[in-house]
C-alpha positions as YAML, in Angstrom:
chain: A
units: angstrom
residues:
- id: 1
  name: MET
  ca: [0.00, 0.00, 0.00]
- id: 2
  name: ASN
  ca: [1.42, 3.40, -0.87]
- id: 3
  name: ASP
  ca: [1.48, 6.53, 1.26]
- id: 4
  name: ALA
  ca: [-1.32, 8.23, -0.66]
- id: 5
  name: LYS
  ca: [-3.75, 5.33, -0.21]
- id: 6
  name: VAL
  ca: [-2.92, 4.94, 3.48]
- id: 7
  name: ILE
  ca: [-3.38, 8.62, 4.36]
- id: 8
  name: LYS
  ca: [-6.52, 9.05, 2.29]
- id: 9
  name: GLY
  ca: [-7.97, 5.79, 3.66]
- id: 10
  name: ALA
  ca: [-7.20, 6.84, 7.22]
- id: 11
  name: ARG
  ca: [-8.80, 10.23, 6.69]
- id: 12
  name: SER
  ca: [-11.86, 8.55, 5.19]
- id: 13
  name: MET
  ca: [-12.10, 6.17, 8.16]
- id: 14
  name: LEU
  ca: [-11.95, 9.17, 10.47]
- id: 15
  name: GLY
  ca: [-14.70, 10.92, 8.50]
- id: 16
  name: MET
  ca: [-12.59, 14.06, 8.17]
- id: 17
  name: THR
  ca: [-11.97, 16.52, 5.39]
- id: 18
  name: GLN
  ca: [-8.39, 17.33, 4.40]
- id: 19
  name: ALA
  ca: [-8.71, 20.61, 6.31]
- id: 20
  name: GLU
  ca: [-9.97, 18.86, 9.47]
- id: 21
  name: LEU
  ca: [-7.17, 16.28, 9.40]
- id: 22
  name: ALA
  ca: [-4.63, 19.03, 8.77]
- id: 23
  name: GLU
  ca: [-5.89, 20.96, 11.78]
- id: 24
  name: ARG
  ca: [-5.69, 17.88, 14.04]
- id: 25
  name: LEU
  ca: [-2.13, 17.19, 12.83]
- id: 26
  name: ALA
  ca: [-1.04, 20.86, 12.98]
- id: 27
  name: VAL
  ca: [-0.09, 20.90, 9.30]
- id: 28
  name: THR
  ca: [-1.53, 22.67, 6.28]
- id: 29
  name: ARG
  ca: [-4.35, 21.32, 4.15]
- id: 30
  name: GLN
  ca: [-1.92, 21.49, 1.25]
- id: 31
  name: SER
  ca: [0.37, 19.04, 3.07]
- id: 32
  name: VAL
  ca: [-2.47, 16.55, 3.43]
- id: 33
  name: MET
  ca: [-3.37, 17.02, -0.24]
- id: 34
  name: CYS
  ca: [0.26, 16.40, -1.26]
- id: 35
  name: TRP
  ca: [0.42, 13.21, 0.81]
- id: 36
  name: GLU
  ca: [-2.83, 11.96, -0.70]
- id: 37
  name: THR
  ca: [-1.63, 12.62, -4.25]
- id: 38
  name: ASN
  ca: [1.83, 11.12, -3.60]
- id: 39
  name: ARG
  ca: [3.58, 14.45, -4.21]
- id: 40
  name: SER
  ca: [5.30, 14.20, -0.85]
- id: 41
  name: ALA
  ca: [5.47, 11.77, 2.05]
- id: 42
  name: PRO
  ca: [4.56, 12.44, 5.67]
- id: 43
  name: ASN
  ca: [7.20, 12.05, 8.36]
- id: 44
  name: PRO
  ca: [7.08, 9.31, 11.04]
- id: 45
  name: GLN
  ca: [5.51, 11.69, 13.58]
- id: 46
  name: VAL
  ca: [2.57, 12.20, 11.23]
- id: 47
  name: PHE
  ca: [2.21, 8.44, 10.84]
- id: 48
  name: ARG
  ca: [2.07, 8.07, 14.61]
- id: 49
  name: ALA
  ca: [-0.47, 10.89, 14.98]
- id: 50
  name: VAL
  ca: [-2.74, 9.41, 12.30]
- id: 51
  name: LEU
  ca: [-2.49, 5.98, 13.92]
- id: 52
  name: GLU
  ca: [-3.37, 7.46, 17.33]
- id: 53
  name: LEU
  ca: [-6.38, 9.26, 15.82]
- id: 54
  name: LEU
  ca: [-7.61, 6.01, 14.30]
- id: 55
  name: VAL
  ca: [-7.13, 4.05, 17.52]
- id: 56
  name: GLU
  ca: [-8.90, 6.77, 19.53]
- id: 57
  name: THR
  ca: [-11.77, 6.92, 17.05]
- id: 58
  name: ASN
  ca: [-12.07, 3.14, 16.86]
- id: 59
  name: ALA
  ca: [-12.25, 2.83, 20.65]
- id: 60
  name: ARG
  ca: [-14.74, 5.70, 21.02]
- id: 61
  name: ASP
  ca: [-17.01, 5.12, 18.04]
- id: 62
  name: LYS
  ca: [-18.60, 1.70, 18.25]
- id: 63
  name: LYS
  ca: [-21.47, 2.31, 15.83]
- id: 64
  name: THR
  ca: [-21.39, -1.11, 14.23]
- id: 65
  name: GLU
  ca: [-19.20, -4.17, 14.35]
- id: 66
  name: ALA
  ca: [-18.67, -3.92, 10.59]
- id: 67
  name: LYS
  ca: [-17.38, -0.36, 10.84]
- id: 68
  name: GLN
  ca: [-15.10, -1.31, 13.72]
- id: 69
  name: ALA
  ca: [-13.80, -4.35, 11.79]
- id: 70
  name: GLU
  ca: [-13.10, -2.13, 8.78]
- id: 71
  name: ARG
  ca: [-11.17, 0.33, 10.95]
- id: 72
  name: THR
  ca: [-9.23, -2.50, 12.59]
- id: 73
  name: GLU
  ca: [-8.14, -3.73, 9.15]
- id: 74
  name: HIS
  ca: [-7.09, -0.22, 8.20]
- id: 75
  name: LEU
  ca: [-5.16, 0.08, 11.47]
- id: 76
  name: LYS
  ca: [-3.25, -3.09, 10.55]
- id: 77
  name: ASP
  ca: [-2.47, -1.68, 7.10]
- id: 78
  name: LEU
  ca: [-1.41, 1.62, 8.61]
- id: 79
  name: ALA
  ca: [0.84, -0.09, 11.17]
- id: 80
  name: ALA
  ca: [2.52, -2.18, 8.46]
- id: 81
  name: TRP
  ca: [2.96, 0.90, 6.28]
- id: 82
  name: GLY
  ca: [4.44, 2.86, 9.17]
- id: 83
  name: ALA
  ca: [6.85, 0.07, 10.06]
- id: 84
  name: LYS
  ca: [8.06, 0.02, 6.47]
- id: 85
  name: ARG
  ca: [8.36, 3.82, 6.32]
- id: 86
  name: MET
  ca: [10.43, 3.80, 9.51]
- id: 87
  name: GLY
  ca: [12.56, 0.84, 8.40]
- id: 88
  name: LEU
  ca: [11.20, -1.52, 11.06]
- id: 89
  name: ASP
  ca: [10.08, -4.25, 8.66]
- id: 90
  name: GLY
  ca: [13.59, -5.57, 8.03]
- id: 91
  name: LYS
  ca: [13.46, -4.74, 4.32]
- id: 92
  name: PRO
  ca: [15.30, -1.94, 2.54]
- id: 93
  name: ASP
  ca: [12.99, 0.92, 1.58]
- id: 94
  name: GLY
  ca: [11.33, 0.05, -1.70]
- id: 95
  name: ASP
  ca: [11.79, -3.74, -1.27]
- id: 96
  name: THR
  ca: [8.45, -5.38, -1.98]
- id: 97
  name: GLY
  ca: [9.51, -8.86, -0.93]
- id: 98
  name: GLY
  ca: [9.13, -10.20, -4.44]
- id: 99
  name: GLN
  ca: [5.63, -8.80, -4.86]
- id: 100
  name: ALA
  ca: [4.62, -6.24, -7.44]
- id: 101
  name: LYS
  ca: [4.22, -2.71, -6.16]
- id: 102
  name: GLU
  ca: [0.73, -1.21, -6.17]
...
């Protein structure tokens, strides 16, 4: 999963606009737009903040089991993406483990 899909998916799961996410992360809306269009990549602190927002929202908002299951799956994707971005997956950056990139 690439940065753009992860950030946009997380924002969608949170039910936020780009401006709302930017405000929560103390960045500009343009930064969020650039991440979502793969023009730039967020730093590890942003990854952590987005993950914390998702965890907080998932714990607080228990509307339906399906919605919570969907968020949990996205949290797993986000955690794997963050580990790769921070070099914690044991693979060199850009190594897809023999799988085609998305």
